C-alpha positions as CSV (number, residue, x, y, z in Angstrom):
1,M,137.3,136.7,140.2
2,T,135.1,133.6,140.1
3,V,135.6,131.2,137.2
4,L,132.8,128.9,136.0
5,V,134.2,125.7,134.5
6,T,131.7,123.9,132.3
7,G,132.6,120.2,131.9
8,G,134.2,120.6,135.3
9,T,134.5,116.9,135.9
10,G,135.9,116.1,132.5
11,K,139.5,115.5,131.4
12,T,140.4,119.1,130.9
13,G,137.9,120.7,133.2
14,S,139.0,118.7,136.3
15,A,142.6,119.5,135.6
16,L,141.7,123.2,135.3
17,V,139.7,123.1,138.5
18,E,142.7,121.6,140.3
19,L,144.9,124.4,139.0
20,L,142.5,127.2,140.0
21,R,142.1,125.8,143.5
22,A,145.9,125.4,143.9
23,H,146.2,129.1,143.2
24,D,143.3,130.0,145.5
25,R,141.0,131.1,142.7
26,P,137.3,130.9,143.4
27,V,135.8,128.3,141.1
28,R,132.3,127.0,140.2
29,V,132.4,123.4,138.9
30,A,129.6,122.8,136.5
31,S,128.6,119.3,135.3
32,R,125.6,117.2,134.7
33,H,126.4,115.2,137.8
34,P,127.6,117.6,140.6
35,L,130.3,116.2,142.9
36,P,128.8,115.1,146.3
37,G,130.2,117.1,149.2
38,D,131.7,119.9,147.0
39,P,129.8,123.1,147.7
40,A,131.3,124.7,144.6
41,S,129.9,121.9,142.4
42,I,126.7,122.8,140.5
43,R,124.4,121.0,138.1
44,F,124.8,122.2,134.5
45,D,123.1,120.7,131.5
46,W,123.3,122.3,128.0
47,H,119.7,121.0,127.3
48,D,118.3,122.8,130.3
49,P,118.8,126.6,129.6
50,S,116.6,127.5,132.6
51,I,119.6,126.9,134.9
52,H,122.2,128.7,132.8
53,A,121.6,132.2,134.3
54,A,122.1,130.8,137.8
55,A,125.3,129.2,136.8
56,L,126.6,132.4,135.3
57,R,125.4,134.9,138.0
58,G,128.3,136.3,140.0
59,V,130.9,134.8,137.6
60,D,133.6,136.9,136.0
61,R,135.2,134.3,133.7
62,V,134.1,131.1,132.0
63,F,135.9,128.0,130.6
64,L,133.5,126.8,128.0
65,V,133.3,123.1,126.9
66,A,130.7,122.9,124.2
67,P,128.0,120.1,124.1
68,V,129.5,116.8,123.0
69,N,128.2,114.2,120.6
70,T,126.8,116.8,118.2
71,V,127.9,118.4,115.0
72,D,125.7,121.5,115.7
73,P,126.3,122.9,119.1
74,M,125.4,126.5,118.3
75,P,121.6,126.4,119.1
76,L,122.6,125.4,122.7
77,V,125.7,127.6,123.0
78,R,124.5,130.9,121.4
79,P,121.9,131.7,124.1
80,F,124.5,130.9,126.8
81,L,127.0,133.2,125.3
82,N,124.4,136.0,125.1
83,E,123.5,135.4,128.7
84,A,127.1,135.5,129.8
85,E,127.7,138.8,128.0
86,S,124.5,140.4,129.5
87,L,125.6,139.3,133.0
88,G,129.0,141.0,132.6
89,V,131.3,138.0,132.1
90,S,134.6,139.6,131.1
91,R,136.2,136.6,129.5
92,V,135.2,133.3,128.0
93,V,137.8,130.8,127.0
94,L,136.3,128.2,124.6
95,L,137.8,124.8,124.2
96,G,137.7,124.3,120.5
97,S,139.4,121.8,118.2
98,A,142.5,122.2,116.0
99,L,141.3,119.3,114.0
100,V,138.6,120.1,111.4
101,L,135.4,118.2,111.9
102,P,133.9,117.5,108.5
103,N,130.4,118.7,107.8
104,A,130.2,120.6,111.0
105,P,130.3,124.4,110.2
106,S,128.6,125.1,113.5
107,A,131.9,124.5,115.3
108,L,133.6,127.2,113.3
109,E,130.6,129.5,113.9
110,M,131.0,128.9,117.6
111,D,134.7,129.8,117.5
112,E,133.9,133.0,115.7
113,A,131.1,133.9,118.1
114,V,133.6,133.8,121.0
115,R,136.5,135.5,119.1
116,S,134.2,138.4,118.1
117,R,133.7,139.5,121.7
118,P,136.6,141.7,123.1
119,G,138.8,139.9,125.6
120,W,137.3,136.5,124.9
121,A,139.5,133.7,123.4
122,V,139.5,130.2,121.8
123,V,142.0,127.5,122.5
124,R,142.0,125.1,119.6
125,A,143.4,121.9,120.9
126,S,144.8,119.0,118.9
127,A,143.7,115.4,119.7
128,F,144.0,114.4,123.3
129,M,146.6,111.9,124.5
130,Q,144.0,110.7,126.9
131,N,142.2,109.2,123.9
132,F,144.7,106.3,124.3
133,L,143.2,105.6,127.7
134,S,139.9,103.9,128.7
135,P,137.0,104.8,128.6
136,H,137.7,106.4,125.2
137,P,136.9,103.8,122.5
138,V,140.6,103.9,121.3
139,G,141.9,103.4,124.8
140,E,139.3,100.8,125.6
141,R,140.4,98.8,122.6
142,I,144.1,99.1,123.5
143,R,143.2,97.9,127.1
144,R,141.1,95.0,126.0
145,H,142.6,93.8,122.8
146,G,146.1,95.4,122.5
147,E,145.2,97.0,119.2
148,I,144.3,100.4,117.6
149,R,141.8,100.3,114.7
150,T,142.1,103.4,112.5
151,A,141.4,104.8,109.1
152,A,144.1,107.5,109.5
153,G,146.9,105.5,107.8
154,D,150.3,107.0,108.4
155,G,148.9,110.5,109.0
156,R,150.2,112.3,112.0
157,V,148.6,114.4,114.8
158,G,150.2,116.7,117.3
159,W,148.7,114.8,120.3
160,I,148.4,116.9,123.5
161,D,147.9,116.1,127.1
162,A,144.7,117.5,128.6
163,H,146.7,118.9,131.5
164,D,148.6,121.1,129.1
165,I,145.3,122.4,127.7
166,A,144.2,123.1,131.2
167,A,147.5,125.0,132.0
168,A,147.1,127.1,128.8
169,A,143.4,127.9,129.7
170,F,144.5,128.7,133.3
171,S,147.0,131.3,132.0
172,L,144.3,132.9,129.8
173,L,141.7,132.9,132.6
174,S,144.1,134.4,135.1
175,A,145.7,137.1,133.0
176,N,144.7,140.7,132.9
177,I,142.3,141.3,130.0
178,D,143.7,143.2,127.0
179,P,141.3,143.4,124.1
180,T,144.3,143.5,121.7
181,D,145.6,140.1,122.9
182,P,145.3,137.2,120.4
183,R,141.9,135.7,120.3
184,E,142.9,132.2,119.1
185,H,145.6,129.8,120.3
186,V,146.4,126.4,118.6
187,L,147.5,123.9,121.3
188,T,149.5,120.8,120.3
189,G,152.1,118.5,121.9
190,P,155.8,118.9,121.0
191,K,155.7,116.3,118.2
192,A,153.2,115.0,115.6
193,L,152.8,111.2,115.7
194,S,151.0,108.6,113.6
195,Y,149.0,105.9,115.3
196,A,151.8,103.4,114.4
197,E,154.4,105.6,116.0
198,A,152.2,106.0,119.1
199,A,151.7,102.3,119.3
200,E,155.5,101.7,119.1
201,I,156.1,104.1,122.0
202,I,153.4,102.4,124.1
203,G,154.9,99.0,123.4
204,A,158.4,100.2,124.2
205,R,157.4,101.9,127.4
206,T,155.0,99.3,128.8
207,G,156.4,96.0,127.4
208,R,153.0,95.3,126.0
209,P,152.9,95.3,122.2
210,V,150.1,97.2,120.5
211,R,149.2,96.5,116.9
212,V,147.6,98.9,114.4
213,V,144.7,97.5,112.3
214,P,143.8,99.5,109.2
215,I,140.0,99.9,108.7
216,S,137.7,102.0,106.6
217,V,136.1,105.2,107.6
218,E,132.7,103.4,107.6
219,E,134.0,100.6,109.9
220,Q,135.4,103.3,112.3
221,A,132.0,105.1,112.3
222,A,130.3,101.8,113.2
223,G,132.6,101.3,116.1
224,Y,132.0,104.7,117.4
225,R,128.2,104.2,117.1
226,A,128.6,101.0,119.1
227,A,130.4,102.9,121.8
228,G,127.4,105.2,122.2
229,M,128.0,108.2,119.8
230,S,125.2,109.5,117.7
231,A,125.3,108.4,114.1
232,E,125.9,111.9,112.8
233,F,128.7,112.6,115.2
234,A,130.3,109.2,114.7
235,A,130.3,109.8,111.0
236,A,132.0,113.2,111.4
237,I,134.6,112.0,113.8
238,S,135.5,109.1,111.6
239,A,135.6,111.3,108.4
240,M,138.2,113.4,110.3
241,E,140.6,110.5,109.9
242,D,140.6,111.1,106.2
243,N,142.1,114.5,106.9
244,I,144.7,113.0,109.2
245,R,145.6,110.4,106.5
246,A,146.0,113.2,103.9
247,G,148.4,115.0,106.2
248,R,146.1,118.0,106.8
249,E,146.3,117.7,110.7
250,D,150.1,117.3,110.9
251,Q,150.9,120.5,112.8
252,V,152.9,121.5,115.9
253,S,152.7,124.9,117.6
254,T,154.5,126.7,120.4
255,D,151.4,128.1,122.0
256,V,151.5,126.0,125.1
257,L,155.1,127.2,125.8
258,D,154.1,130.8,124.9
259,L,151.1,130.7,127.3
260,T,152.5,128.7,130.2
261,G,156.3,129.2,130.1
262,R,157.0,125.5,129.8
263,P,156.9,123.0,126.9
264,P,154.0,120.6,126.5
265,R,154.4,117.0,127.7
266,S,155.7,114.5,125.2
267,F,153.9,111.3,124.4
268,E,156.7,109.3,125.9
269,E,156.2,111.1,129.2
270,F,152.4,110.6,129.0
271,V,152.8,106.9,128.5
272,R,155.3,106.6,131.3
273,T,152.9,108.3,133.6
274,H,149.9,106.1,132.6
275,A,151.8,102.8,131.9
276,W,149.7,100.8,134.4
277,E,146.5,101.9,132.6
278,L,147.9,100.7,129.3
279,T,149.1,97.3,130.5
280,V,146.1,96.0,132.5
281,P,143.8,94.1,130.2
């Protein structure tokens, strides 16, 4: 059983590759910039479909990280899914989002395209705890300025560690395939937190105070554009904070525990592990 991991050098992908290798599972690490010296590392670019068949050939299962920085990934993903099915890939596990991206129906279409195929599954992950670390714009601002700028108000999110997402994906990719298994899993941390509560935990665990600065959705979008996001994607990501502020993303699930047999890491544990990254300006 060979597993193709797209986004194989990213936050979740790299953790998944580590798990697969620790269990002696053959893995193909796909990324735009292959790792030097790693024979299992291959070039993969969503915008170059001519290399997709080669990436999929000989693969039984796929961890799919969709194109980033776009609100309409389906034109790139749909041909890849069709190619995977035609080459006999038995399971695709798609990394989706538990948070609703406004004005981006293509993301829901992508989820449905995966769920509609027997044995394929979607893990819909809440916001990453790793967003509080550099180089994410939120983490970069914490590191440089000791502050979080947000339009989410007191709204809460069930922040999750990328390693817990990887563990859940590993469980699905390693399991025997039963077409009657659930096709969708919502992954969150053990507790929903507001940015103010997260900042308080960071300050208490690191000794470095972090202040929360309320801003508008428009100001947030401008900050994301300055960080390199496309205007359309920056607007959608920023508008999502309206949903958080309204309480629509305040959810906690048991799916990590159900899939892995252990509870997800708490935000306190995450901060303790990464305290040095949060304290060095």
